[in-house]
Structures are given as structure tokens and as C-alpha cells.
ZAMARGU-4260 file (C-alpha; in steps of 0.2 Angstrom, whole numbers, plus 5000, padded with zeros to 4 digits):
<rodrens>
0) 5543/5457/5367 | 5554/5455/5383 | 5543/5469/5391 | 5527/5461/5386 | 5533/5444/5391
5) 5538/5450/5408 | 5522/5460/5410 | 5513/5444/5406 | 5521/5434/5420 | 5519/5448/5433
10) 5502/5454/5426 | 5495/5437/5425 | 5498/5433/5443 | 5493/5450/5448 | 5477/5448/5439
15) 5474/5431/5448 | 5477/5440/5464 | 5464/5454/5459 | 5451/5442/5454 | 5453/5433/5470
20) 5451/5450/5478 | 5435/5453/5469 | 5429/5436/5475 | 5434/5441/5493 | 5425/5457/5492
25) 5410/5449/5484 | 5409/5437/5499 | 5413/5451/5511 | 5398/5461/5504 | 5387/5446/5505
30) 5391/5442/5524 | 5394/5460/5530 | 5386/5472/5518 | 5389/5490/5519 | 5387/5498/5536
35) 5394/5499/5554 | 5405/5483/5554 | 5411/5484/5536 | 5416/5503/5538 | 5425/5499/5554
40) 5435/5484/5546 | 5439/5494/5530 | 5446/5508/5541 | 5457/5495/5550 | 5462/5487/5534
45) 5467/5504/5526 | 5484/5506/5534 | 5490/5488/5531 | 5484/5489/5513 | 5493/5506/5511
50) 5509/5499/5518 | 5507/5484/5506 | 5505/5496/5491 | 5519/5508/5497 | 5532/5495/5502
55) 5528/5479/5492 | 5524/5489/5476 | 5533/5505/5478 | 5545/5513/5490 | 5557/5499/5496
60) 5559/5492/5478 | 5561/5510/5471 | 5576/5513/5483 | 5583/5495/5485 | 5583/5488/5467
65) 5594/5501/5459 | 5607/5499/5473 | 5606/5480/5473 | 5608/5480/5454 | 5623/5491/5455
70) 5631/5480/5468 | 5629/5465/5457 | 5634/5474/5441 | 5650/5481/5449 | 5664/5474/5438
75) 5677/5477/5452 | 5666/5467/5465 | 5661/5449/5468 | 5644/5451/5459 | 5629/5443/5467
80) 5638/5439/5484 | 5640/5458/5486 | 5622/5461/5483 | 5617/5448/5495 | 5629/5455/5508
85) 5621/5472/5506 | 5603/5465/5507 | 5609/5456/5524 | 5615/5473/5531 | 5598/5481/5526
90) 5588/5467/5534 | 5599/5468/5550 | 5594/5487/5552 | 5576/5485/5546 | 5570/5471/5557
95) 5573/5480/5574 | 5566/5496/5567 | 5551/5487/5562 | 5549/5478/5578 | 5549/5495/5588
100) 5538/5503/5575 | 5525/5489/5577 | 5525/5491/5596 | 5523/5510/5594 | 5508/5507/5582
105) 5500/5495/5594 | 5501/5508/5608 | 5495/5522/5597 | 5481/5513/5589 | 5468/5526/5596
110) 5476/5541/5588 | 5481/5532/5572 | 5463/5525/5569 | 5456/5543/5573 | 5468/5550/5559
115) 5462/5536/5547 | 5443/5539/5551 | 5442/5556/5557 | 5434/5548/5572 | 5419/5542/5561
120) 5405/5554/5566 | 5400/5560/5583 | 5386/5548/5584 | 5396/5532/5582 | 5408/5530/5597
125) 5405/5511/5597 | 5410/5510/5579 | 5426/5520/5582 | 5430/5509/5597 | 5427/5493/5586
130) 5439/5500/5573 | 5452/5503/5585 | 5451/5485/5591 | 5452/5479/5573 | 5467/5490/5570
135) 5477/5483/5584 | 5474/5465/5577 | 5480/5471/5559 | 5495/5481/5564 | 5508/5467/5564
140) 5505/5465/5546 | 5515/5481/5543 | 5531/5473/5549 | 5528/5457/5540 | 5524/5465/5523
145) 5539/5476/5524 | 5551/5461/5526 | 5542/5453/5511 | 5546/5468/5501 | 5564/5467/5505
150) 5565/5449/5499 | 5553/5452/5484 | 5564/5467/5478 | 5580/5455/5478 | 5571/5442/5468
155) 5564/5455/5456 | 5582/5461/5453 | 5587/5443/5449 | 5572/5443/5436 | 5562/5431/5446
160) 5547/5442/5445 | 5533/5429/5447 | 5538/5425/5465 | 5534/5442/5473 | 5519/5444/5461
165) 5512/5428/5468 | 5513/5433/5486 | 5497/5444/5487 | 5487/5428/5481 | 5490/5422/5499
170) 5482/5437/5506 | 5466/5435/5497 | 5466/5416/5499 | 5468/5418/5518 | 5454/5431/5519
175) 5442/5420/5508 | 5445/5405/5518 | 5441/5415/5534 | 5425/5421/5526 | 5420/5404/5520
180) 5424/5394/5536 | 5421/5407/5550 | 5408/5419/5544 | 5393/5422/5556 | 5376/5430/5555
185) 5383/5443/5566 | 5393/5455/5555 | 5404/5461/5569 | 5411/5443/5571 | 5414/5441/5553
190) 5423/5458/5552 | 5434/5453/5567 | 5439/5436/5559 | 5445/5446/5543 | 5456/5456/5554
195) 5465/5441/5561 | 5466/5434/5543 | 5475/5449/5537 | 5490/5447/5550 | 5490/5428/5547
200) 5492/5431/5528 | 5507/5442/5531 | 5516/5428/5540 | 5511/5416/5526 | 5518/5428/5513
205) 5535/5430/5522 | 5537/5411/5523 | 5534/5410/5505 | 5547/5423/5500 | 5560/5415/5512
210) 5557/5398/5504 | 5558/5406/5486 | 5575/5414/5491 | 5582/5398/5497 | 5577/5390/5481
215) 5586/5403/5471 | 5602/5400/5481 | 5600/5416/5491 | 5601/5416/5510 | 5601/5432/5520
220) 5610/5432/5537 | 5605/5442/5552 | 5620/5451/5560 | 5622/5465/5572 | 5614/5481/5565
225) 5627/5492/5557 | 5623/5509/5548 | 5635/5506/5534 | 5636/5520/5520 | 5625/5510/5509
230) 5612/5506/5522 | 5612/5525/5526 | 5609/5529/5508 | 5595/5516/5507 | 5586/5523/5522
235) 5588/5541/5515 | 5580/5535/5499 | 5565/5525/5506 | 5555/5539/5514 | 5555/5550/5499
240) 5551/5535/5488 | 5536/5530/5500 | 5528/5547/5498 | 5531/5548/5480 | 5525/5530/5476
245) 5511/5532/5488 | 5503/5548/5483 | 5487/5538/5477 | 5486/5528/5493 | 5489/5543/5504
250) 5475/5552/5494 | 5464/5537/5497 | 5467/5538/5516 | 5463/5557/5516 | 5447/5553/5506
255) 5442/5539/5517 | 5444/5549/5533 | 5434/5563/5526 | 5420/5551/5520 | 5420/5542/5537
260) 5418/5559/5547 | 5407/5569/5536 | 5396/5557/5526 | 5383/5544/5531 | 5386/5526/5535
265) 5390/5515/5520 | 5400/5529/5511 | 5417/5522/5516 | 5411/5505/5509 | 5405/5513/5493
270) 5422/5521/5490 | 5431/5505/5495 | 5421/5493/5483 | 5423/5506/5469 | 5442/5507/5473
275) 5443/5488/5473 | 5437/5488/5455 | 5448/5502/5450 | 5463/5492/5457 | 5460/5478/5445
280) 5467/5486/5430 | 5479/5496/5441 | 5486/5480/5448 | 5487/5471/5431 | 5494/5485/5421
285) 5502/5499/5432 | 5510/5488/5446 | 5515/5475/5433 | 5524/5487/5422 | 5532/5497/5436
290) 5538/5480/5443 | 5546/5476/5427 | 5552/5493/5421 | 5562/5498/5437 | 5575/5483/5436
295) 5575/5484/5417 | 5579/5503/5416 | 5591/5503/5431 | 5601/5488/5423 | 5601/5497/5406
300) 5607/5514/5414 | 5620/5504/5424 | 5628/5498/5408 | 5627/5515/5400 | 5613/5511/5388
305) 5603/5528/5389 | 5595/5525/5372 | 5589/5508/5376 | 5582/5514/5393 | 5573/5528/5383
310) 5566/5515/5371 | 5560/5504/5385 | 5551/5518/5393 | 5542/5523/5377 | 5536/5505/5374
315) 5531/5504/5393 | 5520/5520/5390 | 5513/5513/5374 | 5508/5496/5382 | 5501/5506/5397
320) 5490/5516/5385 | 5485/5501/5375 | 5478/5492/5390 | 5472/5507/5401 | 5461/5517/5389
325) 5448/5503/5386 | 5448/5499/5404 | 5445/5517/5409 | 5430/5519/5396 | 5423/5502/5401
330) 5422/5506/5420 | 5414/5522/5417 | 5401/5516/5404 | 5397/5499/5412 | 5400/5503/5431
335) 5382/5498/5436 | 5381/5481/5428 | 5398/5477/5434 | 5395/5482/5452 | 5378/5473/5452
340) 5385/5457/5445 | 5400/5456/5458 | 5392/5463/5474 | 5373/5465/5473 | 5367/5450/5483
345) 5365/5446/5502 | 5367/5462/5512 | 5372/5472/5497 | 5357/5481/5490 | 5352/5490/5473
350) 5355/5507/5481 | 5372/5501/5487 | 5376/5496/5469 | 5370/5513/5462 | 5381/5523/5474
355) 5396/5512/5471 | 5395/5514/5452 | 5395/5532/5454 | 5411/5532/5465 | 5418/5520/5452
360) 5415/5532/5438 | 5424/5546/5447 | 5439/5535/5451 | 5440/5529/5433 | 5443/5546/5426
365) 5460/5545/5434 | 5464/5528/5430 | 5476/5533/5416 | 5485/5544/5428 | 5486/5531/5442
370) 5495/5519/5429 | 5506/5532/5421 | 5513/5537/5438 | 5519/5519/5439 | 5527/5520/5422
375) 5535/5537/5424 | 5543/5536/5441 | 5555/5522/5437 | 5563/5535/5426 | 5568/5544/5442
380) 5571/5529/5453 | 5582/5520/5441 | 5593/5536/5443 | 5592/5535/5462 | 5581/5551/5462
385) 5568/5548/5474 | 5566/5566/5480 | 5558/5574/5464 | 5543/5562/5464 | 5540/5566/5482
390) 5539/5584/5479 | 5526/5581/5465 | 5517/5569/5477 | 5516/5583/5490 | 5508/5595/5477
395) 5496/5581/5472 | 5491/5578/5491 | 5488/5596/5494 | 5477/5597/5478 | 5468/5581/5484
400) 5464/5589/5501 | 5458/5605/5494 | 5447/5596/5481 | 5440/5584/5494 | 5435/5599/5505
405) 5427/5607/5490 | 5418/5592/5483 | 5413/5581/5497 | 5398/5591/5503 | 5390/5595/5485
410) 5395/5578/5478 | 5394/5566/5493 | 5403/5549/5491 | 5407/5554/5473 | 5418/5569/5479
415) 5433/5560/5487 | 5436/5548/5472 | 5434/5563/5459 | 5447/5573/5470 | 5459/5558/5470
420) 5458/5556/5451 | 5461/5575/5448 | 5475/5575/5460 | 5484/5560/5452 | 5482/5569/5435
425) 5492/5584/5442 | 5505/5572/5448 | 5507/5564/5431 | 5509/5581/5422 | 5523/5586/5434
430) 5532/5570/5432 | 5531/5570/5412 | 5536/5588/5411 | 5552/5586/5422 | 5557/5570/5413
435) 5556/5578/5396 | 5564/5594/5403 | 5579/5584/5409 | 5581/5575/5393 | 5577/5558/5401
440) 5562/5555/5391 | 5556/5560/5374 | 5541/5552/5366 | 5546/5543/5350 | 5537/5543/5333
445) 5529/5527/5336 | 5521/5532/5353 | 5515/5548/5346 | 5507/5539/5331 | 5498/5526/5341
450) 5492/5536/5357 | 5478/5546/5348 | 5472/5531/5338 | 5471/5520/5354 | 5460/5534/5362
455) 5449/5534/5347 | 5447/5515/5347 | 5443/5515/5366 | 5429/5528/5363 | 5422/5518/5349
460) 5422/5503/5361 | 5413/5514/5374 | 5399/5519/5362 | 5396/5501/5358 | 5396/5495/5376
465) 5384/5510/5381 | 5371/5504/5369 | 5373/5485/5374 | 5375/5487/5393 | 5356/5487/5396
470) 5355/5470/5387 | 5365/5462/5401 | 5357/5471/5417 | 5343/5458/5419 | 5357/5444/5421
475) 5368/5453/5434 | 5357/5449/5449 | 5353/5431/5445 | 5362/5415/5450 | 5381/5416/5452
480) 5384/5407/5435 | 5372/5419/5426 | 5380/5434/5434 | 5398/5429/5430 | 5393/5423/5413
485) 5385/5439/5408 | 5401/5449/5413 | 5412/5437/5403 | 5401/5440/5388 | 5401/5459/5391
490) 5420/5460/5393 | 5423/5449/5378 | 5412/5459/5367 | 5421/5475/5372 | 5438/5468/5370
495) 5434/5462/5352 | 5427/5479/5347 | 5442/5487/5354 | 5455/5476/5345 | 5445/5478/5329
500) 5445/5497/5331 | 5464/5498/5334 | 5466/5491/5316 | 5452/5502/5310 | 5460/5518/5316
505) 5478/5512/5311 | 5485/5511/5329 | 5491/5494/5323 | 5493/5486/5306 | 5493/5468/5300
510) 5512/5470/5298 | 5514/5472/5317 | 5504/5456/5320 | 5515/5447/5307 | 5531/5454/5316
515) 5524/5449/5333 | 5521/5431/5327 | 5538/5429/5319 | 5546/5435/5336
</rodrens>
């Protein structure tokens, strides 16, 4: 119940952010479409977006939170003041490093953008130059979001999960405001204002976290940078954690670069829009669970409660499967009406919808894997092991590159998403095998009993949605209220069928509901 309640807090705000993200993408599709300007902006936005995922949702928290929790829990120390002193030391070293890094990125914008895009293709030097300009505008966001991750990790350790979870709402709200207030009939102008909005949103998120820390009675002090033993250990843990937590994001960068350089105009946009829909359940379930599990498990292990940590991870996996399996089936079966309802208006055509739905189906095959990575890696990070996940992430990235090169020509814009999905599945298999071999995770009887039954329930839901999806398609390209209303009815129908099927197949029993109500 505590896990579910915490996930409800983080997941609810993450869901709000993802919904705003869909609104943003819908407006972006309307005003910019899928072509020259949209591909250039999405390349420029890829690196800031990856840093947000790596640091705000992964690497920094993975390294910082267990160390901060141990400082606070140390019975021989002062508790929270020791944790805050450690965070201040980390900030004093991190800030100058980030300033230098930002300057270097600005100077190296041309080669960095080339790596992200493969230079686009030889016929579009103007598009590449435009992408370089937009990248220079967005690069300061990298420093800002890294500072946000430090403050957010500290608040998560204090169980104020909602504050950091609310920060991405400011990103989407800023981009939406820029689209509504400053869009133009010329897509290049609109794409440029989006680049400025990205950096502005980073400043707003940092101000929000500073205010929240002060409200929590926590104030960090800048001092002369000193590489204390604790800060050295933190830095040694961050980079492996970045690669381990960011395997999916790095795979997406590889896929985007290959699509930009080898496929026709619009392919980057098809993959981006598909990934945005795929990110909705990933953000709600995977990132929400990962945010809650890491401080919970690290605190339990700090108190020597190995059995409790094992139970927490079992319930986390069970909750992940309960929410992920129906989302996976729904995105595969109903991709076309969903994409049409959200994006097919203005400059976004029916052909764009069909291509995006194909990419979405390929991404969705790996959705359980993307989310299980977020659930399994806290089992390593809570024990300050950031190196093992990076080894497996490296294997995953090699698999992704090989599959991309093998699939991109025969499958076009479907090849890169499918390669990313399969590579993530390899990552999960390696994480699972290692945790169980070390005795750090054993699937309990309840998880084993429910997993197969939840899969059957999701398949039954998918069969029902397959036969009913055509009924909703005429309403997916009408007025906005009609489109969103049809999606609400479609999703509600699927959810009701799924919940009923979980009882039909015995994944849950009436006694479970009665126990939940009593708690």
C-alpha cells in the first residue's frame, strides 16, 4: 500500500506532465508538421531530453540518493545536517564542472549535432545548419537540469517525491505557451521559439526546486570546490549509472541519428511522435516506480532489512506488470486511432499517422522491458553497484547498433524502434539473471501466480479492442472534443475489460479487494 500510494503521488504528477507533453506534441504537429523544421528541432531537443532522462530520472539519483540516505541514517552522525553538508559539497564541485561543460558544448555544437543526426543526409546542408543553431540555443538546459536533479534527489530522499515529479510540468507548460503565443505560419520560426522555450523551462524548474528546498528547511551553501572522499565516490558512481540508466535513451539517439542520415524526411518525426506515446506509460509506471523504489530499498538495506527489500522489489515488479501489460497490448492494437486522434490535423497527414503507428507498434513490443529496467536497477544502485548495470547497458547498445544496421534498410522507420525494443529486452534478461544469481532477488509465490494471469487478461483485452477499434476511427479526425472523447471511451472500455479479466483469470480475488479497502 505504501508503494502504491507513493507511486500514485509520483505517477499522478508524471501522468499530468505526459498528458501536457501530448498536448505540446499535438500543437507542434499542427503548427510544424513532420518535415525539415520538425526534424531539425527534434535533433536539437534530443540531447537535452536525454540529459533530463539520464540525470533527472536516472544517473544522479542512482548515485546520490543511497549516499545521502546513509549520511542521514548514520547513528554516529548528526543526521540530516550531515546529508545537507554532503549535498553542498557535491553542488560546489558540480556547478563549475557544468559551467565548463556547457561552454565546451556550445563551442562543439557542430560535431555534437553531427553525431546526433549523422549530418542528416547529403542533400540537406541547410537543415543541418539550422539544427546546429537550435542546438546552441538548447545546450544551457543541460546544466540547469543537472542542478535540478541534485535538488530533486535530496527531496526524494526526504520522501517529498511530488516536488521533483512536478518539475517536468514546467517544461511542457513553457513549450505549450510558446507554441500558442508565438507560433507562425513559417515552421522554422516556430521551431526556433521552441528551442528558446526549452532553456527557459530549465531555469523555471531550477527556481521551483530551490523554492521547494527552502520550504523543506534545506538550504545548500556554495563553498570552494573540494574533492572530498564522498564527492570522489559520488563522481565515480555517476558516469556508470548514466550509461546504465540511459541505455534506452542512448539507443534512441543511435536510432534517431541513423534515421536522420539514411531515411527520408519525416522519419525522425515519425519515430519521435511514436516514442512520445510510448513514453506515456513509461513515465507513469517505470519512472514513477524507479523514483519510489530506490530510496525505499536503499533505506531498508541501510537498516539491514534484506527480507523487506526483497518484498518491496517483488511488489514493485507485480505492480509494474499489472500496469504495463495492458498498455503494451493497447498501443500495439490501437496505435492508428490513437495517433490519428492526437496528431492528425493541420500539417500532420493520414500518411504521417500510418507511419507513426507502425513505429509505435515496434516501440511498444519493448515497453515491458523499458519499465522492468527501471524496476530492477534499484536492486543494484541501492547497494552502490552502478558498474554492473553499465556493463549490461553496453551490451544492449551494441545489440541495438547491430540490429539498427540490419533492420533500417528493409524496415525503414520501423527498424530503429524495433531494434531499441529488442536491445532493451536483452538488458532486462541480463539484469534479472544477475540479481537472482547473487541472491538479491527471488520471485515470490504471489508474483509467480499473478504474472501469467495478468498476461492472459491483457491478451483478452487486446482481442476486444481489436474488434472495437474500427468503431472509433471515424471520430478520430473530427473536432477536438470528438477526438478526445472517442479516445476516452476507447481507453475506458479497454480498462474495464482488463480489470474484469484479471478477476476472470484469478490474478486477483475478491478477498484482495476487501483487504485493499480495509487498509
